[in-house]
C-alpha positions as CSV (number, residue, x, y, z in Angstrom):
1,M,-3.5,55.4,-59.6
2,K,-5.6,56.8,-61.9
3,K,-6.1,52.7,-63.9
4,Y,-7.7,52.1,-60.4
5,L,-10.0,55.0,-59.7
6,I,-10.7,54.6,-63.4
7,A,-11.9,50.8,-62.1
8,A,-13.4,51.8,-59.3
9,L,-16.1,54.2,-60.6
10,S,-17.2,51.4,-63.3
11,L,-17.7,49.0,-61.1
12,L,-20.2,51.5,-59.2
13,C,-21.9,51.7,-61.7
14,S,-22.7,48.9,-63.5
15,A,-23.8,48.2,-59.3
16,T,-26.2,51.1,-59.6
17,L,-27.8,49.7,-63.5
18,M,-28.2,46.4,-61.3
19,A,-29.6,48.3,-57.8
20,Q,-32.1,50.4,-60.1
21,N,-33.0,46.7,-62.4
22,L,-34.0,45.2,-59.6
23,A,-34.7,47.4,-58.5
24,K,-37.8,47.4,-61.1
25,L,-38.1,44.4,-61.2
26,Q,-39.8,43.5,-57.8
27,Q,-42.1,47.1,-58.1
28,N,-43.4,45.0,-61.1
29,F,-43.8,41.4,-59.1
30,V,-45.5,43.1,-56.2
31,D,-47.8,45.6,-58.6
32,L,-49.0,41.7,-60.0
33,R,-50.4,41.2,-57.1
34,F,-52.1,37.8,-57.4
35,G,-51.2,34.7,-59.2
36,M,-51.9,29.9,-59.5
37,F,-48.6,27.9,-58.2
38,I,-49.0,25.1,-59.4
39,H,-48.5,21.9,-57.0
40,F,-48.6,18.5,-59.9
41,N,-45.5,16.2,-59.8
42,I,-44.8,12.6,-58.7
43,P,-46.4,13.0,-55.0
44,T,-49.6,14.0,-56.2
45,Y,-49.6,9.8,-57.2
46,M,-48.9,9.4,-53.9
47,N,-51.1,10.9,-51.9
48,Q,-48.7,11.9,-49.5
49,D,-46.5,15.8,-49.7
50,W,-43.0,13.9,-49.5
51,P,-43.2,10.3,-51.5
52,D,-40.4,8.1,-51.5
53,P,-37.6,8.8,-53.5
54,E,-37.5,5.6,-55.2
55,T,-41.5,5.9,-56.5
56,P,-41.3,4.8,-60.0
57,A,-41.4,7.7,-63.3
58,S,-44.6,4.8,-64.2
59,L,-46.5,6.1,-61.8
60,F,-46.5,9.6,-63.4
61,T,-49.7,9.4,-66.0
62,P,-52.1,12.3,-66.0
63,V,-53.8,10.8,-69.2
64,K,-56.1,13.9,-69.4
65,L,-53.4,17.1,-69.0
66,N,-54.6,20.3,-69.8
67,C,-52.0,22.9,-69.7
68,D,-54.4,25.5,-71.5
69,Q,-57.4,24.2,-68.1
70,W,-54.9,25.1,-65.9
71,A,-53.9,29.2,-67.6
72,K,-57.7,29.8,-67.9
73,A,-58.6,28.7,-64.3
74,A,-56.2,30.8,-62.8
75,K,-57.3,33.8,-65.5
76,S,-61.8,33.5,-64.5
77,A,-59.1,34.1,-60.9
78,N,-58.1,37.8,-63.0
79,M,-54.6,36.5,-61.6
80,S,-51.8,37.7,-63.0
81,Y,-49.1,34.6,-63.7
82,G,-48.8,31.1,-62.7
83,C,-45.7,29.4,-61.0
84,L,-45.4,24.9,-61.7
85,T,-42.9,23.0,-59.2
86,T,-40.7,21.7,-62.0
87,K,-39.3,19.7,-59.8
88,H,-40.7,19.0,-55.3
89,H,-37.7,17.5,-52.5
90,S,-38.0,14.0,-54.2
91,G,-36.3,15.2,-57.0
92,F,-38.3,13.8,-60.5
93,C,-38.1,15.9,-63.1
94,I,-41.4,16.9,-65.8
95,W,-40.1,18.5,-68.6
96,D,-37.3,16.8,-70.8
97,T,-34.1,17.2,-68.7
98,K,-30.6,15.7,-69.8
99,T,-29.2,15.9,-66.0
100,T,-31.2,12.3,-65.6
101,D,-33.1,9.7,-66.1
102,Y,-35.7,10.4,-63.2
103,N,-38.0,12.9,-65.7
104,V,-41.3,13.0,-67.5
105,M,-40.0,11.7,-71.1
106,N,-39.5,8.5,-69.0
107,S,-42.9,8.2,-67.9
108,P,-45.7,6.8,-69.5
109,L,-46.2,10.6,-71.0
110,K,-43.6,11.4,-72.3
111,R,-44.2,14.7,-73.0
112,D,-42.4,17.5,-71.9
113,V,-45.1,19.3,-68.3
114,V,-42.9,22.4,-68.2
115,K,-43.4,23.8,-72.4
116,E,-46.4,23.1,-72.2
117,Y,-47.3,24.9,-68.4
118,T,-45.2,27.6,-70.3
119,N,-46.6,28.2,-73.5
120,A,-50.6,27.3,-72.5
121,F,-50.2,30.1,-69.4
122,R,-48.3,32.3,-72.6
123,A,-51.0,32.1,-74.7
124,N,-53.5,33.4,-72.3
125,G,-51.4,36.2,-71.6
126,L,-50.1,35.6,-68.1
127,K,-46.2,35.3,-67.3
128,V,-44.7,32.7,-66.3
129,M,-43.0,31.7,-63.2
130,L,-40.9,28.0,-61.8
131,Y,-40.3,26.2,-58.6
132,Y,-37.6,24.3,-58.1
133,S,-36.4,22.7,-55.3
134,I,-32.6,21.8,-54.1
135,L,-34.0,20.0,-51.7
136,D,-33.4,16.0,-53.5
137,T,-33.9,13.0,-51.9
138,H,-33.8,10.6,-55.5
139,H,-30.2,11.8,-56.0
140,K,-29.1,12.1,-52.5
141,L,-28.6,15.9,-52.5
142,R,-29.8,16.2,-48.6
143,P,-27.2,16.6,-45.5
144,H,-24.2,15.0,-45.4
145,H,-24.1,13.7,-48.6
146,I,-23.5,16.4,-50.9
147,T,-21.3,16.1,-53.8
148,Q,-20.0,18.7,-56.8
149,K,-21.4,16.6,-58.8
150,H,-24.9,17.8,-56.8
151,I,-23.7,21.3,-57.5
152,E,-23.1,20.9,-60.7
153,M,-26.8,18.9,-62.0
154,V,-28.2,22.7,-59.6
155,K,-26.5,23.9,-62.0
156,A,-27.0,22.3,-65.3
157,Q,-30.9,22.0,-64.6
158,I,-31.6,25.4,-63.9
159,T,-29.5,26.3,-66.6
160,E,-32.0,23.9,-69.2
161,L,-34.8,25.0,-67.6
162,L,-33.5,29.0,-68.2
163,T,-32.6,29.2,-71.7
164,K,-35.3,26.5,-73.2
165,Y,-38.8,27.8,-71.9
166,G,-38.3,31.8,-72.7
167,K,-38.8,34.7,-70.2
168,I,-39.4,33.3,-66.8
169,E,-40.1,36.1,-64.5
170,A,-39.1,35.0,-61.2
171,L,-37.3,31.1,-60.1
172,I,-38.3,30.4,-56.7
173,I,-36.1,28.1,-55.0
174,D,-37.7,26.1,-52.0
175,G,-35.2,23.3,-50.2
176,W,-32.6,25.4,-48.7
177,D,-31.3,26.4,-45.4
178,A,-34.4,25.0,-44.0
179,P,-35.1,23.3,-40.3
180,W,-36.7,20.4,-42.3
181,S,-33.7,20.5,-45.4
182,R,-30.4,21.5,-43.5
183,I,-28.7,22.1,-46.7
184,S,-27.1,25.7,-46.1
185,Y,-26.1,28.0,-48.3
186,D,-22.5,26.7,-48.8
187,D,-23.4,23.2,-48.8
188,I,-25.2,24.2,-52.4
189,P,-23.2,27.7,-52.6
190,F,-25.8,30.2,-52.9
191,E,-24.1,33.0,-54.8
192,D,-22.9,30.7,-57.7
193,I,-26.3,30.2,-58.7
194,Y,-27.9,33.8,-57.6
195,L,-24.7,34.7,-60.2
196,L,-25.8,32.1,-62.7
197,V,-29.8,32.8,-62.9
198,K,-28.5,36.9,-63.5
199,K,-26.3,35.5,-66.1
200,L,-28.5,33.8,-67.7
201,Q,-32.1,36.1,-68.1
202,P,-31.1,39.1,-65.7
203,D,-34.4,40.2,-65.5
204,C,-35.3,37.2,-63.3
205,L,-36.1,37.6,-59.8
206,L,-35.1,34.6,-57.6
207,M,-36.3,33.9,-54.6
208,D,-35.6,31.5,-51.4
209,L,-39.2,30.2,-50.1
210,N,-37.4,29.7,-46.2
211,G,-37.8,33.4,-45.1
212,A,-38.7,33.0,-41.6
213,K,-35.3,33.1,-40.2
214,Y,-34.2,35.7,-41.3
215,P,-35.2,39.7,-39.5
216,A,-38.0,41.0,-42.2
217,E,-36.0,44.4,-42.7
218,G,-33.6,42.8,-44.6
219,L,-33.3,40.9,-47.7
220,Y,-31.2,37.9,-47.8
221,Y,-30.5,35.2,-49.8
222,T,-33.5,36.0,-51.8
223,D,-34.8,39.4,-54.1
224,I,-38.1,38.8,-52.9
225,K,-38.9,38.3,-48.9
226,T,-41.2,35.2,-48.5
227,Y,-44.0,33.8,-46.3
228,E,-45.2,30.3,-46.4
229,M,-48.8,31.0,-44.2
230,G,-49.7,27.3,-43.7
231,A,-46.7,27.1,-42.3
232,G,-47.4,29.4,-39.9
233,Q,-44.9,32.3,-41.3
234,R,-46.7,35.4,-41.6
235,I,-46.2,39.0,-43.0
236,S,-46.4,42.5,-41.0
237,K,-49.5,44.0,-42.7
238,E,-49.4,47.9,-40.9
239,S,-45.1,48.0,-41.0
240,N,-43.5,45.9,-44.2
241,K,-41.4,48.1,-46.3
242,M,-40.3,45.3,-48.4
243,P,-41.6,43.1,-51.8
244,A,-42.9,40.2,-50.7
245,L,-44.9,37.3,-51.8
246,A,-46.9,35.0,-49.6
247,C,-48.5,31.1,-50.6
248,L,-51.3,28.9,-49.1
249,P,-53.1,26.3,-50.6
250,I,-57.2,26.9,-51.8
251,N,-56.7,22.4,-50.5
252,S,-55.5,21.0,-47.0
253,A,-52.3,20.3,-49.0
254,W,-49.9,21.2,-51.3
255,F,-50.3,17.9,-53.4
256,W,-53.7,16.7,-54.4
257,K,-54.9,13.8,-52.5
258,T,-57.5,11.4,-52.7
259,D,-60.4,13.2,-50.8
260,F,-60.2,16.8,-52.6
261,P,-62.9,16.5,-55.0
262,E,-65.0,16.0,-52.1
263,K,-64.1,18.0,-49.4
264,P,-64.5,21.9,-48.9
265,V,-61.7,24.3,-50.1
266,K,-61.1,27.4,-48.7
267,D,-64.0,30.0,-49.1
268,P,-63.1,32.1,-52.2
269,V,-64.2,35.6,-50.1
270,K,-62.9,34.9,-47.1
271,L,-59.6,34.6,-48.6
272,V,-60.3,37.8,-51.4
273,N,-61.2,40.4,-48.3
274,E,-59.0,38.3,-45.2
275,T,-55.9,37.5,-47.0
276,L,-55.4,39.2,-51.0
277,I,-56.3,42.1,-50.0
278,P,-55.0,43.3,-47.2
279,L,-51.6,40.9,-48.1
280,N,-51.8,43.4,-51.9
281,N,-52.2,46.6,-49.9
282,A,-48.8,45.4,-48.0
283,S,-46.7,45.9,-51.1
284,C,-47.2,41.4,-51.0
285,N,-47.7,39.4,-54.1
286,F,-50.2,37.0,-53.5
287,I,-49.4,33.0,-54.4
288,L,-52.7,30.7,-54.4
289,N,-51.7,27.3,-55.1
290,V,-53.9,24.7,-56.6
291,A,-53.2,21.3,-57.4
292,P,-53.7,19.4,-60.3
293,N,-55.4,15.5,-59.8
294,R,-54.5,12.7,-61.1
295,D,-55.1,12.9,-64.8
296,G,-53.4,16.1,-65.1
297,L,-57.2,18.0,-64.5
298,I,-58.3,21.1,-61.9
299,D,-61.1,19.6,-59.8
300,D,-64.0,21.3,-60.3
301,N,-65.0,22.5,-56.9
302,V,-61.5,24.6,-56.8
303,L,-62.2,25.8,-61.2
304,A,-65.3,27.0,-58.8
305,A,-64.3,28.8,-55.8
306,L,-61.0,30.1,-58.6
307,K,-64.3,31.9,-60.4
308,Q,-66.2,32.7,-57.2
309,I,-62.1,34.8,-56.6
310,G,-62.5,36.3,-59.9
311,S,-67.0,38.3,-59.3
312,V,-65.8,39.1,-56.2
313,W,-61.7,40.3,-57.0
314,K,-59.8,42.3,-60.2
315,N,-56.5,43.6,-60.5
316,E,-56.6,47.4,-59.7
317,G,-53.0,48.2,-61.3
318,P,-49.9,48.7,-59.9
319,V,-49.7,48.6,-55.6
320,N,-47.4,51.3,-53.7
321,K,-44.7,52.7,-54.1
322,L,-41.6,50.5,-53.1
323,P,-39.1,52.4,-51.2
324,A,-35.4,52.1,-52.4
325,L,-34.0,49.1,-50.8
326,E,-30.5,47.4,-50.1
327,A,-29.3,44.6,-52.9
328,P,-29.8,42.0,-51.2
329,I,-26.6,39.9,-49.4
330,I,-25.9,37.0,-51.0
331,S,-22.5,36.4,-50.6
332,T,-21.1,33.5,-47.8
333,N,-20.7,35.6,-43.7
334,I,-17.3,34.8,-42.9
335,A,-17.9,36.3,-40.0
336,K,-19.8,33.1,-38.7
337,N,-18.5,30.7,-36.4
338,Q,-15.6,32.7,-36.1
339,P,-13.6,34.1,-33.0
340,S,-15.6,36.9,-31.3
341,N,-15.2,39.7,-28.5
342,S,-17.0,42.5,-27.5
343,S,-16.4,44.3,-23.6
344,W,-18.5,43.5,-21.4
345,S,-22.1,41.6,-22.2
346,D,-24.9,41.4,-20.1
347,D,-25.3,38.2,-18.4
348,M,-25.0,35.3,-20.6
349,D,-26.3,36.9,-23.5
350,I,-22.0,36.7,-24.5
351,M,-20.4,37.7,-27.9
352,D,-20.7,35.1,-29.7
353,F,-24.3,35.0,-30.1
354,A,-23.8,37.7,-32.8
355,N,-22.2,35.9,-35.2
356,D,-23.2,32.4,-34.4
357,D,-25.6,31.9,-37.1
358,D,-29.6,33.0,-35.4
359,F,-31.0,35.6,-35.8
360,K,-33.0,35.0,-32.4
361,T,-30.0,35.4,-30.3
362,S,-27.9,37.9,-29.5
363,W,-25.1,39.8,-27.6
364,T,-26.1,42.9,-25.7
365,S,-23.9,44.5,-24.5
366,N,-23.1,45.8,-20.1
367,S,-25.9,47.8,-19.1
368,T,-22.7,49.5,-17.6
369,V,-20.4,50.5,-20.6
370,K,-20.5,53.8,-21.6
371,T,-18.6,52.7,-25.1
372,P,-19.5,49.2,-26.2
373,W,-18.1,47.6,-28.7
374,Y,-17.9,44.0,-30.9
375,E,-15.3,41.7,-32.8
376,I,-15.0,39.7,-35.3
377,D,-11.4,38.3,-35.3
378,F,-10.3,35.8,-38.2
379,G,-7.0,35.1,-37.0
380,H,-4.9,36.2,-40.9
381,E,-6.3,39.0,-43.0
382,K,-9.4,37.9,-45.1
383,A,-10.2,40.1,-47.9
384,F,-13.5,41.6,-47.0
385,N,-16.1,44.4,-48.9
386,A,-19.3,44.3,-47.1
387,I,-21.0,44.6,-43.8
388,S,-23.8,44.5,-42.4
389,I,-25.4,44.5,-38.4
390,A,-28.3,42.7,-38.0
391,E,-29.8,44.0,-34.6
392,Q,-33.7,42.9,-32.7
393,K,-34.9,46.4,-32.0
394,A,-33.0,49.8,-33.8
395,N,-30.8,51.0,-31.1
396,I,-27.1,51.5,-32.2
397,K,-27.3,55.0,-34.2
398,I,-23.6,56.2,-34.2
399,Y,-20.4,54.3,-34.5
400,K,-17.5,53.2,-36.4
401,L,-17.0,50.2,-38.4
402,Q,-12.8,49.5,-38.3
403,Y,-10.5,46.4,-40.2
404,Y,-7.2,45.6,-38.3
405,Q,-4.2,45.6,-41.2
406,S,-0.6,45.4,-40.6
407,G,-1.3,46.7,-37.1
408,E,-3.8,49.2,-37.8
409,W,-7.1,49.6,-37.2
410,K,-8.5,52.0,-40.7
411,T,-11.6,53.7,-40.4
412,I,-14.3,51.6,-43.2
413,F,-17.2,53.6,-41.8
414,S,-17.8,56.5,-39.1
415,G,-21.7,58.5,-38.4
416,E,-25.3,57.7,-38.3
417,N,-27.2,54.7,-39.6
418,T,-30.9,54.4,-37.8
419,N,-32.1,51.1,-39.7
420,K,-32.5,48.2,-37.9
421,I,-30.8,46.7,-40.6
422,K,-27.9,48.1,-41.3
423,I,-25.9,47.4,-44.6
424,H,-22.2,49.4,-45.6
425,R,-20.6,48.1,-49.1
426,F,-17.3,49.8,-49.2
427,N,-13.8,48.3,-51.8
428,R,-12.3,44.9,-50.8
429,V,-9.7,46.2,-48.0
430,W,-8.2,43.2,-46.9
431,G,-8.0,42.7,-42.3
432,S,-7.0,40.2,-40.0
433,K,-10.3,42.1,-37.9
434,V,-13.4,44.4,-38.0
435,R,-14.9,45.5,-35.0
436,M,-17.5,47.9,-34.6
437,Q,-17.1,50.6,-31.6
438,I,-20.8,51.8,-30.3
439,E,-20.6,55.7,-29.9
440,T,-24.4,56.7,-29.5
441,Y,-27.4,54.4,-28.9
442,D,-30.7,53.7,-26.9
443,H,-31.5,51.6,-24.4
444,Q,-28.5,48.3,-23.9
445,P,-26.6,47.8,-27.7
446,S,-28.0,44.3,-28.8
447,I,-26.0,42.8,-32.3
448,A,-28.6,39.5,-33.3
449,E,-25.8,39.4,-36.8
450,F,-22.8,40.8,-37.5
451,G,-22.1,39.6,-41.3
452,V,-19.0,40.3,-42.8
453,Y,-18.7,38.9,-46.8
454,D,-16.5,39.3,-50.3
455,E,-18.9,39.7,-52.5
456,R,-18.3,39.1,-56.0
457,R,-19.1,42.1,-58.2
């Protein structure tokens, strides 16, 4: 018994230290305030953000490539860091990778762009982040085609990016669990990738650009909440309490287009006053995308706009201190689409809506029920050590969480939690059912998503 107690305490101490380190990294990230997104890849040469995945590597010909120009342009805007698209959705790698022939070393350039970018930005006193797409249409890493070889390729590519180029502040991942990619966190296992990143670089933040699906009040499958403003995603500047990132291109699209040199860019003063400053005040880092042209240089109109931004905005240092936060959910939700039961529901808002992986639908208790309950039935005993309850509105106050083992209900938690996103972590248990008994509440209790997880700790 003593041995198990020591092991449990050791696990708790380790988890506490990891949470403290993550909190520090999250604060450091929002304190950076402003950075440069750099969309530069095979789409640059196709006049489309999503080019033909069979576009030949021979088209990648940035004959005047100068990453030092990019870095100095970022400095002129008083940016703190850069983030480069190492691989976009069409699968072309702009580093010297051993995982595929579809890479920059087989283009006319034959130079490692990621290496030149990281060296240039560090030489100019800027921090370095990388972007990586899970969706990869060239290698057929897309819905209904994913194999174990795809998973191994992703792991190998991320390993290269996090071992060959020094300290990487953050890895920004795209094309994962998004409506337009339809690659789930189970198809390419999120927890595997997350733990790999932390093993290779413990201080590297991992963020997924698909932030719109999940509630603003919780960290699901990301270290940082993300908002793609061009897709209509907006952070609440009044109520946000999460470390956040918002992105927007200075041009009309992410990758360079032939009309960019003559087409007006977004107004620099408006970007500062209406976007950058309000976002920073809401604990949100703003990353502004620029698109180098086919020569590998930033156009003159963009250079002028960045310089103007730097003349009206200065980085004033740390933003407001973030509150204490729960560690992000990174594991598979084993309750998703499992048989569920509940006390009487309100009209059509039945129990299935609380574990359908859709945070916009909910199970809602009928107003005549005084002591509502909700239950997941696994059919046989499963191991788990975490539960999350997401509400549309924070109505549930006092409740019990229980699991069914060997013919007996056992209590995990009994008490009050008024958060809209309620996360409970505990030592691993085994049960064939999990239930929530709701004791006190405002209005009709409603659950958007009930999650159960077996986290690797």
